[in-house]
N, C-alpha and C positions, 0 to 999 in steps of 0.2 A: 781503282787505280792506286799504284804505290805512291808513297810519300816518305821522304827521308829528311832527317836533319843531318847536314853534311858539315862536319867539323874540319876546318882547314888549318893546318899547322905550317908555319913558315920557318924552316930550319936555318934560314939565313940570319935570323934574329938571334945573335949570340949573346948580346948584352943589351938589355932594354934601357933606353934613355927616356925618362919621363920629364917633360918640360912643364913647369908650373905655368898656369894660364888663368885668366878670368874667363868664365863661361857665361855667355849671354844668349838668351832665347831670341829667335828670329822667326816671325810669322810667315816669312817668305819661304821657309824651308818646310817641306811637306813631312808630316808624320802621321800616316794613316794606318789602316789595319795591315796592309802588306808589309809595313815596317815593323809594327808591333809584333806580328806573327813571324817575322824574320824571313819573309820571302824576298825581301829587297832591303839593301842597306840604305839608311837615310843619308842625306848630304850634310856635310859639315864644312863651314867656311873657316879658312885659316889664312894667316898672313904668310907670304912667301918665305920669310925668315924661319917660321915654324917648320915649314917643309924641309928647309936645309938642315935644321937641327935634328929632326926625327927621321928623315930619309925613308918615307913610306913608299918603297918601290912598287908595290902592288896597288897603291892608291887607297889603302885601307888603314885607318887609324882607330885607336881606342881612346876614348875620353873617360877619365875617372873623375867624378864630381863629388865633392864633400857634401854629405847630408848632415853629418854630425861629426865635427872634427874632434871634439872632446871624447866622444864614444868610438871614434875611428870608423864610423859608418860612411861608406861611399856607394854610389851607384855607377854603373858602367854603361857606356854606349859605344857600339862599333859602327863606323860609318865610312863613307867615301869622302875624301877631302876635296875641296875646291879652293883654289888660291883666290884671295881677295886682298889686294894691296891697300885698299881703303881702310882696312881694320887697323887698330893699334897692334903693334908687333906681338904683344903678349895677350891678345884677346882672341877668342874663337867664338863662332856662332853655331849653335845647334838648334834643332826645331823647337819653337816656343811651346808647342803642344807637349813635347817630351818633358820640358822643364815644369810646365804646369801639372802634368800628371804625376811626375816622380818627386818633385820638390815643393810645388806650390808657390814658386817664385821664379823670377826671370833672370836672376844673376846669382852666381856662386863661384867659389874658388874650386879649381881642379887641376888636372894635369892631362897632357896629351902624349901619346907614344905610338910608335909603329906597332901594328898589331902582330904579336907573336902567334896568335891563333884567334880565330873567329868562326862563326857558324852561319850557314844559310840553309833555309828549307827549300826543297825542290819537290815538285809534283808533276803529274801529267807526263808529257813526252820526256822532259828533262829527267824525271825520276826513273822512267822506264829504261833509260840508257845505262843505269847502274845495275839493273837486274842481270844476273849471270856473271858479273865480274867477281874475281877472286882476290883475296889478299895478295898484294904484289902486283896486280894489274894496274894499268894507267888509263886515265880518261882525260879528254881535253877540258881545260879549265873553263872554256866558254859555257859549259853546261851549268856552271854556277855564276856566270857573269864575269869570269876572269880570262878573257881571250889572251892567247900568246903564251900560256903556260900549260903544264900538264900536272895532274894530281895522281899520286900513287895511293892506292887503297892500302891502309895500314891496319884496319880492323873495323870493329863495329859491335853493335849489341841489339838485342830485341827489346820489346816493350817491358819485359820483366828485368832487364839489365843483364841477362846472360850473354857473355861475350863470344864473339867469333874467335876461333883459334886457327892459325895457319896450318896446324898439323892434323886437322880434321877435314877430310875432303868432302865437298858437296854442300848443298843447302839443307843441312840436317840439324837435328837436335839430339844430343847424345850424352849419356853419362860416361865420365872418364874418372879413373882413379888418379888423382893429382897429388903431387908433393910440392909443387911450386908453379909459378907462371900465371898466365891469364886464367882467371876464374877461381883462384885459391891463393890465399896468403896464410901459410902455416903459422900457428902461434907457438908451436914447440918444435924443436929440432927433430927431424925424422917423421913428423906428422904427415899422414896421408888421408885424403878423404875423396869420396865419390861425389863429383860435382857435375851439374848439368851445364853444357856449353853448346854453342852453335858452331856449325861448320864454316869453312873458309869462303863460302860462296854467298853472295848477296841475293836474298829473295824478298818477297813482300812481307815476310815475317820480321825483317830487320827494320828498326826505326832510326838508328843512328849509324852513320858511316863515317869513320875516321880516315882522313887523308893527309898526305904530306906533299907540299909543293916540290916538283922536280922541274928543272928548266932544260 
């Protein structure tokens, strides 16, 4: 059965507003294999004021947590927010298991923002619905748990990283002589090379599907 990593970009996010917060682990929030493997987004509790500041229309936020502020090292968690007015205004709660696994502690400083992009893995019947779609086609967002919106296929790649190109018809793999664009970045002016690319149609050979939200 096919399985895809679906990358979802939100073009409505023109300017990201990151709000500084205190991040606290909560054992009531589940963080199991389905979340670790990105088949489902974990829940994140936030105060209503944070929702007003970040305006996550799709219900998806990104939390960036400092692991090492001096070294500039951060970890990232994408999740679905839930309002909780009992929290301090500038505190959010994430799964305690995530904090234990990634930081080894239950509190840290971080920031929260509306997700400009995030990814979900799909398999089984949900993945099957992508088979045969071409770059430019649309699919209902409910297939990745986002009902009420549509996703436009903007590209993708296979397990080796060879990209899909809109100008190559079919679910094929082909060598093209390229001077620019998907699959080749010239280092010198006028440089051309023969590169392996994928066609514009999704097949089981594709592992990542890139999409853009359209409403």
